[in-house]
N, CA, C and O of each residue as an XYZ file, in Angstrom:
452
protein
N      40.299    178.685   -188.289
C      39.221    178.529   -187.354
C      39.703    177.846   -186.089
O      39.258    178.156   -184.984
N      40.614    176.920   -186.272
C      41.132    176.220   -185.108
C      41.893    177.177   -184.206
O      41.893    177.010   -182.987
N      42.505    178.122   -184.759
C      43.264    179.058   -183.942
C      42.339    179.894   -183.065
O      42.628    180.146   -181.895
N      41.226    180.318   -183.649
C      40.271    181.068   -182.850
C      39.647    180.184   -181.775
O      39.433    180.621   -180.644
N      39.366    178.968   -182.133
C      38.778    178.031   -181.181
C      39.763    177.708   -180.062
O      39.369    177.662   -178.897
N      40.998    177.490   -180.382
C      42.000    177.204   -179.353
C      42.241    178.429   -178.476
O      42.415    178.308   -177.263
N      42.249    179.624   -179.104
C      42.393    180.835   -178.296
C      41.215    180.977   -177.333
O      41.395    181.302   -176.159
N      40.002    180.728   -177.847
C      38.806    180.815   -177.013
C      38.855    179.787   -175.895
O      38.469    180.088   -174.766
N      39.318    178.589   -176.184
C      39.437    177.548   -175.167
C      40.459    177.927   -174.096
O      40.228    177.726   -172.904
N      41.573    178.468   -174.530
C      42.592    178.868   -173.545
C      42.097    180.023   -172.684
O      42.367    180.053   -171.484
N      41.374    180.981   -173.279
C      40.821    182.102   -172.502
C      39.794    181.590   -171.520
O      39.797    181.970   -170.349
N      38.903    180.714   -172.004
C      37.886    180.146   -171.111
C      38.529    179.307   -170.009
O      38.083    179.365   -168.863
N      39.549    178.542   -170.319
C      40.245    177.736   -169.312
C      40.896    178.642   -168.275
O      40.878    178.346   -167.080
N      41.475    179.755   -168.744
C      42.080    180.722   -167.818
C      41.044    181.344   -166.904
O      41.284    181.497   -165.706
N      39.880    181.708   -167.463
C      38.803    182.278   -166.647
C      38.277    181.259   -165.636
O      38.014    181.585   -164.478
N      38.132    180.026   -166.102
C      37.644    178.981   -165.195
C      38.647    178.754   -164.077
O      38.269    178.613   -162.914
N      39.938    178.718   -164.434
C      40.974    178.536   -163.407
C      40.955    179.709   -162.425
O      41.078    179.519   -161.215
N      40.797    180.938   -162.965
C      40.722    182.095   -162.084
C      39.490    182.010   -161.197
O      39.547    182.340   -160.012
N      38.374    181.565   -161.772
C      37.145    181.431   -160.988
C      37.317    180.376   -159.902
O      36.831    180.550   -158.785
N      38.018    179.265   -160.230
C      38.269    178.235   -159.223
C      39.162    178.780   -158.116
O      38.960    178.513   -156.931
N      40.160    179.556   -158.547
C      41.054    180.151   -157.544
C      40.260    181.117   -156.677
O      40.429    181.135   -155.457
N      39.403    181.915   -157.287
C      38.589    182.862   -156.530
C      37.647    182.132   -155.582
O      37.491    182.511   -154.422
N      37.019    181.073   -156.103
C      36.110    180.306   -155.241
C      36.865    179.685   -154.084
O      36.404    179.711   -152.943
N      38.020    179.129   -154.381
C      38.832    178.527   -153.318
C      39.291    179.566   -152.309
O      39.277    179.334   -151.101
N      39.702    180.732   -152.840
C      40.142    181.804   -151.955
C      38.979    182.299   -151.098
O      39.128    182.528   -149.898
N      37.825    182.459   -151.733
C      36.647    182.878   -150.968
C      36.245    181.822   -149.945
O      35.836    182.150   -148.830
N      36.363    180.553   -150.331
C      36.046    179.480   -149.389
C      37.000    179.502   -148.198
O      36.574    179.377   -147.049
N      38.281    179.659   -148.476
C      39.274    179.709   -147.392
C      39.034    180.930   -146.514
O      39.088    180.829   -145.289
N      38.771    182.085   -147.126
C      38.487    183.292   -146.356
C      37.205    183.149   -145.524
O      37.137    183.610   -144.384
N      36.193    182.502   -146.115
C      34.946    182.267   -145.377
C      35.172    181.368   -144.163
O      34.680    181.650   -143.070
N      35.918    180.289   -144.368
C      36.223    179.387   -143.256
C      37.019    180.120   -142.179
O      36.752    179.971   -140.986
N      38.008    180.919   -142.617
C      38.815    181.691   -141.666
C      37.942    182.664   -140.877
O      38.097    182.797   -139.663
N      37.027    183.340   -141.563
C      36.137    184.289   -140.900
C      35.218    183.588   -139.898
O      35.028    184.066   -138.779
N      34.653    182.456   -140.306
C      33.767    181.702   -139.411
C      34.541    181.219   -138.180
O      34.044    181.291   -137.056
N      35.762    180.726   -138.408
C      36.560    180.284   -137.262
C      36.928    181.451   -136.353
O      36.947    181.308   -135.130
N      37.222    182.617   -136.955
C      37.531    183.782   -136.135
C      36.317    184.190   -135.304
O      36.452    184.514   -134.124
N      35.154    184.176   -135.905
C      33.933    184.503   -135.169
C      33.720    183.474   -134.058
O      33.336    183.835   -132.945
N      33.963    182.208   -134.350
C      33.813    181.154   -133.343
C      34.804    181.364   -132.202
O      34.433    181.282   -131.031
N      36.065    181.634   -132.544
C      37.072    181.825   -131.502
C      36.783    183.070   -130.674
O      36.995    183.083   -129.462
N      36.294    184.119   -131.340
C      35.940    185.323   -130.593
C      34.796    185.024   -129.641
O      34.809    185.484   -128.499
N      33.817    184.271   -130.086
C      32.700    183.899   -129.204
C      33.195    183.044   -128.047
O      32.743    183.209   -126.914
N      34.114    182.139   -128.323
C      34.671    181.308   -127.253
C      35.461    182.156   -126.260
O      35.364    181.952   -125.050
N      36.235    183.099   -126.767
C      36.997    183.974   -125.878
C      36.084    184.851   -125.034
O      36.349    185.075   -123.853
N      35.016    185.346   -125.635
C      34.055    186.153   -124.876
C      33.396    185.293   -123.803
O      33.215    185.742   -122.671
N      33.039    184.064   -124.152
C      32.431    183.169   -123.163
C      33.420    182.855   -122.042
O      33.042    182.838   -120.871
N      34.676    182.609   -122.391
C      35.682    182.340   -121.359
C      35.889    183.564   -120.476
O      36.029    183.437   -119.259
N      35.909    184.739   -121.079
C      36.079    185.967   -120.293
C      34.900    186.165   -119.346
O      35.089    186.572   -118.199
N      33.704    185.886   -119.808
C      32.532    186.001   -118.934
C      32.604    185.013   -117.775
O      32.224    185.338   -116.650
N      33.093    183.806   -118.052
C      33.252    182.833   -116.967
C      34.296    183.303   -115.952
O      34.102    183.158   -114.745
N      35.400    183.866   -116.445
C      36.405    184.406   -115.529
C      35.842    185.554   -114.707
O      36.100    185.648   -113.507
N      35.071    186.431   -115.351
C      34.455    187.547   -114.623
C      33.523    187.010   -113.549
O      33.512    187.513   -112.426
N      32.749    185.997   -113.885
C      31.841    185.394   -112.912
C      32.622    184.779   -111.750
O      32.246    184.948   -110.590
N      33.696    184.074   -112.055
C      34.513    183.466   -111.005
C      35.155    184.503   -110.107
O      35.144    184.357   -108.884
N      35.716    185.553   -110.700
C      36.339    186.600   -109.888
C      35.297    187.362   -109.083
O      35.584    187.816   -107.975
N      34.096    187.508   -109.621
C      33.023    188.164   -108.861
C      32.667    187.337   -107.635
O      32.491    187.879   -106.544
N      32.563    186.034   -107.814
C      32.264    185.160   -106.672
C      33.382    185.253   -105.637
O      33.112    185.340   -104.439
N      34.630    185.236   -106.089
C      35.748    185.354   -105.153
C      35.746    186.707   -104.449
O      36.043    186.786   -103.257
N      35.414    187.767   -105.175
C      35.367    189.093   -104.568
C      34.259    189.171   -103.524
O      34.456    189.757   -102.459
N      33.104    188.594   -103.811
C      32.002    188.602   -102.849
C      32.387    187.800   -101.606
O      32.126    188.235   -100.484
N      33.001    186.640   -101.794
C      33.436    185.847   -100.644
C      34.482    186.597    -99.821
O      34.435    186.580    -98.591
N      35.422    187.251   -100.492
C      36.421    188.053    -99.788
C      35.780    189.203    -99.027
O      36.187    189.509    -97.906
N      34.788    189.837    -99.623
C      34.063    190.918    -98.941
C      33.328    190.430    -97.718
O      33.303    191.105    -96.689
N      32.726    189.252    -97.824
C      32.021    188.685    -96.669
C      33.007    188.374    -95.554
O      32.736    188.655    -94.386
N      34.146    187.798    -95.907
C      35.164    187.489    -94.894
C      35.665    188.776    -94.245
O      35.861    188.825    -93.030
N      35.872    189.819    -95.052
C      36.317    191.101    -94.510
C      35.280    191.672    -93.555
O      35.624    192.146    -92.472
N      34.001    191.627    -93.954
C      32.946    192.152    -93.084
C      32.854    191.382    -91.777
O      32.678    191.976    -90.713
N      32.972    190.065    -91.854
C      32.929    189.267    -90.629
C      34.107    189.628    -89.729
O      33.942    189.731    -88.514
N      35.283    189.821    -90.301
C      36.453    190.218    -89.520
C      36.276    191.588    -88.895
O      36.615    191.792    -87.730
N      35.740    192.540    -89.674
C      35.530    193.890    -89.151
C      34.491    193.884    -88.034
O      34.660    194.561    -87.020
N      33.421    193.122    -88.222
C      32.400    193.019    -87.173
C      32.984    192.354    -85.937
O      32.666    192.746    -84.815
N      33.835    191.352    -86.129
C      34.487    190.690    -84.994
C      35.381    191.645    -84.226
O      35.415    191.615    -82.995
N      36.114    192.502    -84.953
C      36.966    193.480    -84.276
C      36.128    194.477    -83.491
O      36.471    194.832    -82.363
N      35.033    194.927    -84.083
C      34.142    195.839    -83.355
C      33.559    195.144    -82.135
O      33.443    195.743    -81.066
N      33.196    193.888    -82.298
C      32.657    193.129    -81.163
C      33.682    193.011    -80.044
O      33.341    193.111    -78.865
N      34.952    192.797    -80.422
C      35.997    192.737    -79.398
C      36.166    194.087    -78.708
O      36.378    194.140    -77.496
N      36.075    195.178    -79.469
C      36.155    196.509    -78.861
C      34.999    196.724    -77.888
O      35.194    197.230    -76.783
N      33.804    196.339    -78.304
C      32.642    196.480    -77.422
C      32.781    195.589    -76.197
O      32.430    195.990    -75.087
N      33.294    194.381    -76.398
C      33.479    193.472    -75.261
C      34.510    194.041    -74.295
O      34.340    193.933    -73.080
N      35.577    194.644    -74.814
C      36.583    195.251    -73.932
C      35.967    196.394    -73.131
O      36.241    196.538    -71.939
N      35.143    197.198    -73.775
C      34.473    198.285    -73.057
C      33.530    197.725    -72.002
O      33.442    198.257    -70.896
N      32.827    196.654    -72.344
C      31.918    196.016    -71.382
C      32.673    195.433    -70.205
O      32.216    195.525    -69.066
N      33.832    194.831    -70.470
C      34.640    194.259    -69.386
C      35.147    195.370    -68.482
O      35.171    195.217    -67.260
N      35.553    196.491    -69.076
C      36.018    197.613    -68.258
C      34.892    198.145    -67.386
O      35.094    198.417    -66.202
N      33.701    198.297    -67.970
C      32.566    198.786    -67.187
C      32.201    197.782    -66.100
O      31.921    198.173    -64.967
N      32.203    196.509    -66.429
C      31.880    195.474    -65.441
C      32.929    195.462    -64.340
O      32.592    195.305    -63.166
N      34.191    195.624    -64.703
C      35.255    195.670    -63.702
C      35.090    196.855    -62.772
O      35.289    196.737    -61.563
N      34.726    197.996    -63.335
C      34.506    199.187    -62.504
C      33.358    198.950    -61.533
O      33.475    199.251    -60.345
N      32.250    198.413    -62.032
C      31.104    198.136    -61.154
C      31.459    197.095    -60.101
O      31.040    197.207    -58.949
N      32.224    196.091    -60.489
C      32.615    195.046    -59.529
C      33.513    195.627    -58.438
O      33.358    195.289    -57.265
N      34.456    196.501    -58.819
C      35.330    197.134    -57.818
C      34.523    198.001    -56.865
O      34.762    197.988    -55.658
N      33.577    198.748    -57.396
C      32.734    199.588    -56.543
C      31.899    198.723    -55.595
O      31.768    199.025    -54.409
N      31.347    197.657    -56.138
C      30.537    196.758    -55.293
C      31.372    196.110    -54.214
O      30.924    195.989    -53.074
N      32.587    195.687    -54.556
C      33.472    195.062    -53.570
C      33.871    196.067    -52.496
O      33.933    195.732    -51.313
N      34.141    197.310    -52.919
C      34.489    198.348    -51.939
C      33.306    198.631    -51.021
O      33.480    198.838    -49.821
N      32.105    198.638    -51.591
C      30.906    198.866    -50.764
C      30.717    197.726    -49.774
O      30.400    197.969    -48.610
N      30.905    196.498    -50.213
C      30.768    195.353    -49.300
C      31.835    195.388    -48.216
O      31.567    195.075    -47.057
N      33.037    195.769    -48.600
C      34.113    195.847    -47.602
C      33.803    196.925    -46.562
O      34.048    196.741    -45.369
N      33.268    198.031    -47.024
C      32.901    199.106    -46.102
C      31.778    198.668    -45.183
O      31.798    198.990    -43.995
N      30.810    197.950    -45.699
C      29.715    197.442    -44.866
C      30.216    196.424    -43.855
O      29.728    196.372    -42.726
N      31.190    195.615    -44.258
C      31.678    194.591    -43.332
C      32.481    195.195    -42.185
O      32.587    194.579    -41.125
N      33.037    196.357    -42.365
C      33.791    197.013    -41.293
C      32.876    197.651    -40.259
O      33.262    197.781    -39.097
N      31.702    198.041    -40.645
C      30.773    198.684    -39.713
C      30.143    197.620    -38.821
O      29.831    196.521    -39.280
N      29.963    197.942    -37.581
C      29.266    196.988    -36.716
C      27.784    196.935    -37.069
O      27.210    197.892    -37.587
N      27.189    195.789    -36.773
C      25.772    195.637    -37.088
C      24.900    196.418    -36.102
O      23.806    196.863    -36.450
N      25.394    196.580    -34.863
C      24.613    197.289    -33.839
C      25.301    198.594    -33.494
O      26.524    198.723    -33.530
N      24.488    199.515    -33.171
C      25.011    200.819    -32.745
C      25.645    200.665    -31.386
O      25.103    199.938    -30.553
N      26.775    201.314    -31.112
C      27.442    201.116    -29.823
C      26.608    201.502    -28.617
O      26.889    200.985    -27.536
N      25.629    202.346    -28.704
C      24.847    202.756    -27.568
C      23.523    202.026    -27.489
O      22.633    202.443    -26.749
N      23.383    200.996    -28.200
C      22.125    200.274    -28.152
C      22.016    199.513    -26.857
O      23.031    199.348    -26.180
N      20.846    199.037    -26.466
C      20.603    198.368    -25.199
C      21.369    197.047    -25.115
O      21.923    196.702    -24.071
N      21.390    196.331    -26.208
C      22.038    195.031    -26.161
C      23.553    195.168    -26.097
O      24.231    194.278    -25.584
N      24.087    196.257    -26.604
C      25.520    196.437    -26.586
C      26.000    196.845    -25.194
O      27.168    196.615    -24.878
N      25.152    197.443    -24.343
C      25.583    197.892    -23.025
C      25.451    196.820    -22.067
O      25.766    197.001    -20.891
């Protein structure tokens, strides 16, 4: 009877040890899985923060580019305006010079004779 009892005890001890190993293995796997899920969530959050930061930098760069492009167009328009103003000024100066060469009185007027 003792032999059967000892065999039963050894079998039960083996099953219990296997169950402890399984529980420990499952516990370790569960912890590993939870940490992996946590790290994945942290990585996703970090990636979203990087995306947000790069988006802000891209928007700022776009604004700077637009301001530069508008400034270049403004300089082109200003150059055209200066050319037009210069042309009008030259014409006006030529007209004034022509007027200054003409006498104010007609040569056959009464006061001129």
